[in-house]
N, CA, C and O atoms as a DFTB+ gen file, in Angstrom:
504 C
 N C O
     1  1     101.849      87.119     102.943
     2  2     103.190      87.588     104.127
     3  2     102.555      89.350     103.826
     4  3     102.102      89.761     102.758
     5  1     102.708      90.151     105.135
     6  2     102.515      90.861     105.002
     7  2     103.908      92.023     105.478
     8  3     104.269      91.856     106.643
     9  1     104.805      93.319     104.564
    10  2     105.772      93.461     104.962
    11  2     105.372      94.847     105.285
    12  3     104.438      95.546     104.893
    13  1     106.561      95.090     106.295
    14  2     106.100      96.180     106.921
    15  2     107.573      96.942     107.633
    16  3     108.671      96.410     107.798
    17  1     107.264      97.963     107.877
    18  2     108.550      99.150     107.647
    19  2     107.649     100.291     108.750
    20  3     106.637     100.980     108.619
    21  1     108.864      99.988     110.117
    22  2     108.692     101.230     111.130
    23  2     109.575     102.470     111.040
    24  3     110.592     102.604     110.360
    25  1     108.943     103.427     111.926
    26  2     109.189     104.983     111.094
    27  2     108.993     105.731     112.884
    28  3     108.253     105.447     113.825
    29  1     109.949     106.647     112.698
    30  2     109.032     107.401     113.734
    31  2     110.097     107.467     114.844
    32  3     110.174     108.248     115.792
    33  1     110.808     106.565     114.524
    34  2     112.017     106.867     115.668
    35  2     112.564     107.449     115.833
    36  3     113.023     108.049     114.861
    37  1     113.285     108.027     117.923
    38  2     114.765     108.835     117.808
    39  2     114.964     108.729     119.025
    40  3     114.798     107.874     119.895
    41  1     115.835     111.015     118.844
    42  2     115.824     110.411     120.099
    43  2     114.799     111.903     121.694
    44  3     115.329     113.014     121.702
    45  1     113.894     111.758     122.455
    46  2     113.592     112.468     122.989
    47  2     113.994     112.584     124.291
    48  3     114.600     111.580     124.668
    49  1     113.849     113.661     125.326
    50  2     113.602     113.680     126.272
    51  2     113.233     112.725     127.285
    52  3     113.456     111.514     127.280
    53  1     112.650     113.409     128.144
    54  2     112.312     112.492     129.807
    55  2     110.907     113.283     129.467
    56  3     111.082     114.397     129.959
    57  1     109.382     113.245     128.766
    58  2     108.151     113.910     129.352
    59  2     108.220     114.015     127.535
    60  3     107.062     114.348     127.285
    61  1     108.633     113.955     126.765
    62  2     107.910     114.277     125.229
    63  2     107.188     113.010     124.394
    64  3     107.216     111.829     124.739
    65  1     106.747     113.388     123.590
    66  2     106.793     112.831     122.376
    67  2     107.233     111.701     121.180
    68  3     108.309     111.166     120.910
    69  1     106.243     111.630     120.759
    70  2     106.704     110.059     119.330
    71  2     105.532     109.883     119.452
    72  3     104.730     109.938     120.384
    73  1     105.460     109.416     117.248
    74  2     105.368     109.093     117.405
    75  2     105.214     107.969     116.466
    76  3     105.355     108.316     115.294
    77  1     104.880     106.307     116.712
    78  2     105.807     105.317     115.339
    79  2     104.643     105.092     114.058
    80  3     103.431     105.153     114.263
    81  1     105.099     104.893     113.066
    82  2     104.075     104.485     112.368
    83  2     104.549     103.297     111.176
    84  3     105.438     103.584     110.373
    85  1     103.958     102.125     111.151
    86  2     103.844     101.721     110.519
    87  2     103.537     100.706     109.200
    88  3     102.580     100.084     108.741
    89  1     104.870     100.923     108.905
    90  2     103.834     100.945     106.880
    91  2     103.828      99.790     106.270
    92  3     104.827      99.243     105.804
    93  1     102.380      99.244     106.237
    94  2     102.518      97.661     105.967
    95  2     101.891      97.253     103.826
    96  3     101.033      97.693     103.060
    97  1     103.114      96.098     103.775
    98  2     102.099      96.109     101.907
    99  2     102.951      93.918     101.368
   100  3     103.750      92.994     101.517
   101  1     101.773      94.557     100.731
   102  2     101.011      92.495     100.078
   103  2     100.049      92.276     101.208
   104  3     100.045      93.289     101.907
   105  1      99.368      91.512     101.591
   106  2      98.545      91.392     102.425
   107  2      98.124      92.229     102.924
   108  3      98.765      93.184     103.363
   109  1      96.129      91.965     103.017
   110  2      95.523      93.212     102.503
   111  2      95.927      92.568     104.776
   112  3      95.903      91.672     105.619
   113  1      96.351      94.607     104.307
   114  2      96.640      94.618     105.925
   115  2      94.801      94.998     106.560
   116  3      94.477      94.427     107.601
   117  1      94.202      95.532     106.169
   118  2      92.718      95.480     106.730
   119  2      92.346      94.324     107.295
   120  3      91.584      94.596     108.223
   121  1      92.533      92.972     107.177
   122  2      91.868      92.392     107.910
   123  2      92.150      91.591     109.485
   124  3      91.659      90.702     110.181
   125  1      93.745      92.971     109.495
   126  2      94.752      92.052     110.558
   127  2      94.537      92.866     111.412
   128  3      93.971      93.956     111.346
   129  1      95.551      91.694     113.246
   130  2      95.135      92.177     113.549
   131  2      97.334      92.557     113.572
   132  3      98.340      91.922     113.252
   133  1      96.914      94.405     114.354
   134  2      98.063      95.138     114.421
   135  2      98.397      94.605     115.431
   136  3      97.444      94.056     115.984
   137  1      99.913      94.447     116.267
   138  2     100.631      95.256     117.188
   139  2     102.401      95.289     117.618
   140  3     103.418      94.870     117.065
   141  1     102.120      95.989     118.842
   142  2     104.047      97.240     118.337
   143  2     104.608      95.846     119.696
   144  3     103.746      95.113     120.181
   145  1     106.358      95.693     120.179
   146  2     106.264      95.344     121.040
   147  2     107.659      95.765     121.103
   148  3     108.050      95.235     120.063
   149  1     108.197      96.068     121.357
   150  2     109.372      96.529     122.160
   151  2     110.825      95.298     122.724
   152  3     110.664      94.086     122.869
   153  1     111.465      95.664     122.832
   154  2     113.132      94.866     122.979
   155  2     114.217      96.324     123.553
   156  3     114.461      97.139     122.664
   157  1     114.613      96.515     124.474
   158  2     114.935      96.965     125.179
   159  2     116.809      95.929     125.691
   160  3     116.799      94.703     125.802
   161  1     117.817      96.564     125.858
   162  2     119.086      95.908     125.567
   163  2     119.331      94.895     126.756
   164  3     119.460      95.163     127.950
   165  1     119.355      93.942     126.270
   166  2     119.385      92.764     127.520
   167  2     118.151      92.310     128.456
   168  3     118.092      91.870     129.604
   169  1     117.169      92.615     127.447
   170  2     115.785      92.550     128.182
   171  2     114.588      91.369     127.432
   172  3     114.496      91.208     126.215
   173  1     114.339      91.152     127.739
   174  2     113.585      89.565     125.889
   175  2     112.226      91.102     126.115
   176  3     111.873      91.910     126.974
   177  1     111.769      90.537     124.067
   178  2     111.081      91.409     124.097
   179  2     109.312      91.234     124.344
   180  3     108.483      90.345     124.153
   181  1     109.309      92.795     124.938
   182  2     108.053      92.494     125.288
   183  2     106.401      93.133     124.667
   184  3     106.425      94.323     124.355
   185  1     105.788      92.802     124.588
   186  2     104.107      93.422     124.684
   187  2     104.002      94.611     125.075
   188  3     104.041      94.914     126.268
   189  1     103.809      95.710     123.830
   190  2     103.606      97.107     123.912
   191  2     101.730      96.993     123.747
   192  3     100.926      96.920     124.676
   193  1     101.484      97.006     122.500
   194  2      99.645      97.532     122.332
   195  2      99.011      96.841     121.034
   196  3      99.739      97.102     120.076
   197  1      98.181      96.244     120.747
   198  2      97.155      95.440     119.480
   199  2      95.942      96.479     119.718
   200  3      95.511      97.294     120.533
   201  1      95.640      95.803     118.249
   202  2      94.463      96.859     117.637
   203  2      93.791      95.643     116.207
   204  3      94.090      95.310     115.061
   205  1      92.734      95.354     117.270
   206  2      92.403      94.042     115.434
   207  2      91.934      95.113     114.102
   208  3      91.611      96.301     114.091
   209  1      92.041      94.289     113.237
   210  2      91.120      95.165     112.053
   211  2      90.169      96.114     112.058
   212  3      90.080      97.168     111.428
   213  1      89.313      95.491     113.026
   214  2      88.197      96.966     112.990
   215  2      88.191      97.930     114.135
   216  3      87.273      98.726     114.335
   217  1      89.905      97.752     115.318
   218  2      89.504      98.466     116.229
   219  2      88.666      98.418     116.651
   220  3      88.152      99.533     116.744
   221  1      87.706      97.118     117.317
   222  2      86.443      97.077     118.173
   223  2      87.486      95.794     119.660
   224  3      86.917      95.147     120.539
   225  1      89.308      95.864     119.355
   226  2      89.637      95.719     120.638
   227  2      91.267      95.761     120.028
   228  3      91.976      95.551     119.043
   229  1      91.234      96.284     121.687
   230  2      92.847      97.392     121.426
   231  2      93.136      97.031     123.213
   232  3      92.411      97.316     124.166
   233  1      94.302      96.398     123.198
   234  2      95.095      96.224     124.523
   235  2      96.003      96.527     124.594
   236  3      96.508      96.669     123.480
   237  1      97.126      96.932     125.998
   238  2      98.088      97.745     126.021
   239  2      98.439      97.043     127.673
   240  3      97.704      96.769     128.622
   241  1      99.957      96.927     127.440
   242  2     100.690      96.456     128.333
   243  2      99.998      98.012     130.054
   244  3      99.621      99.174     129.897
   245  1     100.117      97.346     131.139
   246  2     100.070      98.412     131.993
   247  2     101.150      99.652     132.322
   248  3     100.938     100.813     132.674
   249  1     101.961      99.180     132.152
   250  2     102.794     100.623     132.042
   251  2     103.110     100.871     130.776
   252  3     104.268     100.642     130.426
   253  1     102.270     101.326     129.936
   254  2     102.402     102.822     129.091
   255  2     100.478     102.930     129.006
   256  3      99.910     103.752     128.288
   257  1      99.947     102.198     129.649
   258  2      97.822     102.814     129.922
   259  2      98.417     104.477     130.034
   260  3      99.444     105.024     130.434
   261  1      97.118     104.889     129.432
   262  2      97.078     106.523     129.522
   263  2      98.746     107.830     129.289
   264  3      99.185     108.975     129.394
   265  1      99.004     106.366     128.906
   266  2     100.654     107.994     127.790
   267  2     100.537     106.815     126.275
   268  3     101.261     107.445     125.504
   269  1     100.361     106.339     125.969
   270  2     100.637     105.283     125.260
   271  2      98.927     105.142     124.191
   272  3      97.857     104.887     124.746
   273  1      99.063     105.389     122.550
   274  2      97.580     105.589     122.393
   275  2      97.543     104.579     120.636
   276  3      97.097     105.438     119.875
   277  1      97.765     103.409     119.858
   278  2      97.808     102.589     119.732
   279  2      96.202     102.968     118.224
   280  3      95.010     103.034     118.526
   281  1      96.698     103.116     116.945
   282  2      96.191     103.129     116.347
   283  2      95.562     102.405     114.644
   284  3      96.188     101.374     114.399
   285  1      94.631     102.715     113.654
   286  2      95.861     102.382     111.983
   287  2      94.386     102.893     111.419
   288  3      93.208     102.978     111.767
   289  1      95.291     103.178     110.283
   290  2      94.083     104.111     108.688
   291  2      94.223     102.301     108.619
   292  3      94.913     101.686     109.433
   293  1      93.499     101.673     107.586
   294  2      92.655     100.988     107.180
   295  2      93.693     101.017     105.578
   296  3      94.637     100.383     105.108
   297  1      92.889     102.062     105.221
   298  2      93.123     103.139     104.095
   299  2      94.197     103.961     103.742
   300  3      94.279     104.923     102.978
   301  1      95.006     103.381     104.460
   302  2      96.474     103.601     104.854
   303  2      97.220     102.975     104.666
   304  3      98.250     103.540     104.301
   305  1      97.266     101.729     104.744
   306  2      97.383     100.513     105.273
   307  2      99.204     100.607     106.197
   308  3     100.283     100.019     106.132
   309  1      98.655     101.587     106.878
   310  2      99.647     102.625     108.086
   311  2      98.860     102.462     109.899
   312  3      97.870     102.957     110.437
   313  1      99.986     101.472     110.354
   314  2      99.361     101.503     112.011
   315  2     100.113     102.304     112.509
   316  3     101.292     102.152     112.188
   317  1      99.810     103.396     113.418
   318  2     100.856     103.759     114.208
   319  2     100.140     104.472     116.287
   320  3      99.096     104.766     116.869
   321  1     101.761     104.372     116.548
   322  2     101.828     104.875     117.777
   323  2     101.783     105.284     118.094
   324  3     102.974     105.570     117.969
   325  1     101.167     106.575     119.227
   326  2     101.316     107.638     119.531
   327  2     101.786     107.405     121.270
   328  3     101.041     106.861     122.085
   329  1     103.194     107.954     121.602
   330  2     104.058     107.908     123.044
   331  2     103.809     109.135     123.757
   332  3     104.326     110.071     123.147
   333  1     103.169     109.529     124.900
   334  2     103.211     110.920     124.472
   335  2     104.088     110.089     126.659
   336  3     104.273     109.019     127.237
   337  1     104.295     111.832     126.922
   338  2     104.702     111.840     127.967
   339  2     106.176     110.332     128.586
   340  3     106.001     109.514     129.489
   341  1     107.587     110.496     127.603
   342  2     108.357     109.411     126.994
   343  2     109.127     109.616     128.820
   344  3     109.480     110.588     129.488
   345  1     109.091     107.602     129.115
   346  2     110.031     107.526     130.584
   347  2     111.304     107.783     130.179
   348  3     111.350     108.227     129.032
   349  1     112.116     107.685     130.602
   350  2     113.461     106.740     130.138
   351  2     113.426     104.942     129.954
   352  3     113.857     104.302     128.994
   353  1     112.819     104.454     131.109
   354  2     112.719     102.467     130.641
   355  2     111.490     102.516     129.814
   356  3     110.551     101.722     129.876
   357  1     111.647     103.878     128.776
   358  2     110.438     103.286     126.978
   359  2     111.687     103.279     126.447
   360  3     111.631     103.534     125.244
   361  1     112.924     103.071     126.887
   362  2     113.449     103.146     125.913
   363  2     114.094     101.620     125.372
   364  3     114.357     100.855     126.300
   365  1     114.330     101.181     124.203
   366  2     114.217     100.387     123.023
   367  2     113.820     100.968     121.665
   368  3     113.465     102.057     121.216
   369  1     114.007      99.954     121.305
   370  2     113.696      99.297     119.483
   371  2     111.767      98.922     120.046
   372  3     111.205      98.454     121.037
   373  1     111.244      99.664     118.259
   374  2     110.305      98.924     118.564
   375  2     110.206      98.466     117.843
   376  3     110.802      98.922     116.868
   377  1     109.199      96.865     117.581
   378  2     108.045      96.024     116.276
   379  2     107.064      96.319     116.759
   380  3     106.616      96.366     117.905
   381  1     106.517      96.658     115.177
   382  2     105.264      96.219     114.895
   383  2     105.413      94.470     114.151
   384  3     106.124      93.526     113.807
   385  1     104.191      95.022     114.280
   386  2     103.831      92.964     113.828
   387  2     102.211      92.426     113.414
   388  3     101.189      92.483     114.097
   389  1     102.397      91.949     112.173
   390  2     101.169      90.729     112.186
   391  2     100.506      89.737     112.206
   392  3     101.080      88.703     111.863
   393  1      98.485      89.624     112.769
   394  2      98.467      88.334     113.149
   395  2      97.354      88.101     112.806
   396  3      96.520      88.998     112.930
   397  1      96.996      86.913     112.300
   398  2      96.274      86.444     112.322
   399  2      94.835      85.838     113.800
   400  3      94.198      84.795     113.946
   401  1      94.899      87.237     114.632
   402  2      94.588      86.878     116.138
   403  2      92.657      87.832     116.523
   404  3      92.477      89.048     116.462
   405  1      91.505      86.708     116.900
   406  2      90.457      87.645     116.461
   407  2      90.320      87.763     118.763
   408  3      89.610      88.601     119.320
   409  1      91.342      86.523     119.674
   410  2      90.591      86.363     120.765
   411  2      91.349      87.281     121.318
   412  3      92.479      87.136     120.850
   413  1      91.313      88.553     122.414
   414  2      90.994      89.229     123.303
   415  2      92.956      88.299     123.831
   416  3      93.982      88.915     124.120
   417  1      92.847      87.409     123.792
   418  2      93.134      86.942     125.093
   419  2      94.903      86.785     124.692
   420  3      95.912      86.573     125.364
   421  1      94.691      86.962     123.578
   422  2      96.227      86.650     122.604
   423  2      97.026      88.156     121.776
   424  3      98.167      88.275     121.329
   425  1      96.218      88.851     121.809
   426  2      97.044      89.920     121.728
   427  2      98.630      89.905     122.315
   428  3      99.738      89.617     121.862
   429  1      98.501      90.016     122.608
   430  2      99.430      90.447     123.831
   431  2     100.936      89.235     123.155
   432  3     102.166      89.282     123.178
   433  1      99.599      88.020     122.487
   434  2     101.646      86.862     122.302
   435  2     102.385      87.551     121.131
   436  3     102.240      88.246     120.125
   437  1     103.529      86.717     122.146
   438  2     104.386      87.373     120.593
   439  2     104.542      86.093     119.507
   440  3     105.242      85.998     118.498
   441  1     103.789      85.338     120.008
   442  2     104.300      83.631     118.437
   443  2     102.973      83.541     118.085
   444  3     102.677      82.570     117.388
   445  1     101.753      84.613     118.513
   446  2     100.628      84.980     117.300
   447  2     100.430      85.201     116.213
   448  3      99.674      84.963     115.271
   449  1     101.780      86.031     116.694
   450  2     102.114      87.150     114.948
   451  2     102.890      86.193     114.026
   452  3     103.701      85.336     114.378
   453  1     102.398      86.569     112.493
   454  2     103.098      86.594     112.264
   455  2     104.615      86.530     110.513
   456  3     105.195      85.790     109.718
   457  1     104.350      88.581     111.178
   458  2     104.649      88.934     110.209
   459  2     105.919      89.952     110.197
   460  3     106.161      90.193     109.015
   461  1     107.009      90.786     111.224
   462  2     107.320      91.169     111.512
   463  2     107.867      92.402     110.674
   464  3     107.634      92.380     109.465
   465  1     108.825      93.857     111.391
   466  2     108.710      94.959     110.447
   467  2     110.273      94.762     111.146
   468  3     110.257      93.831     111.951
   469  1     112.049      95.639     110.984
   470  2     113.061      95.595     111.350
   471  2     113.563      96.023     112.470
   472  3     114.576      95.745     113.112
   473  1     111.781      97.498     112.740
   474  2     111.784      98.022     114.310
   475  2     112.690      99.402     113.959
   476  3     113.369      99.402     112.932
   477  1     112.674     100.698     114.938
   478  2     113.605     102.003     115.006
   479  2     113.223     101.977     116.511
   480  3     112.389     101.773     117.392
   481  1     114.734     102.415     116.048
   482  2     114.603     103.066     118.332
   483  2     115.120     103.886     118.654
   484  3     116.022     104.586     118.194
   485  1     114.200     103.846     120.068
   486  2     114.084     105.061     120.064
   487  2     114.322     105.221     121.441
   488  3     113.737     104.474     122.226
   489  1     115.296     106.310     121.956
   490  2     115.999     106.339     123.196
   491  2     114.928     107.916     123.460
   492  3     114.641     108.881     122.751
   493  1     114.575     107.455     124.958
   494  2     114.065     108.844     125.350
   495  2     114.506     108.951     126.919
   496  3     114.047     108.225     127.801
   497  1     115.718     110.242     127.167
   498  2     116.455     110.442     127.614
   499  2     116.197     110.921     129.378
   500  3     115.006     111.213     129.484
   501  1     117.141     111.134     131.152
   502  2     116.816     112.129     131.025
   503  2     117.041     112.998     131.657
   504  3     116.582     114.104     131.372
């Protein structure tokens, strides 16, 4: 099992940037896929981005392509989500998650992730 703690959320104006971090402990972080999901009030949780343990596969939801960048530092057991050009529709609680996922097809399926953080709030004002 992996324990995950997100940080870096906050309030930002539209067009601004935030960098979320996901600190992992427990099971070896470097061998597993990491993903970011988000959930806005009244909406279902949705996939944002994912990266495999080696970084050889990266996937984004279409609405964040070109604005968000996922990365990881296995030596620090930490993952990141750099969010630029933020929009009010990006407002949500953001969660990081990890799982043994090796196929690109499954990177955006939340039921393939086994460990989840508590989430960090991101609010983008217009």
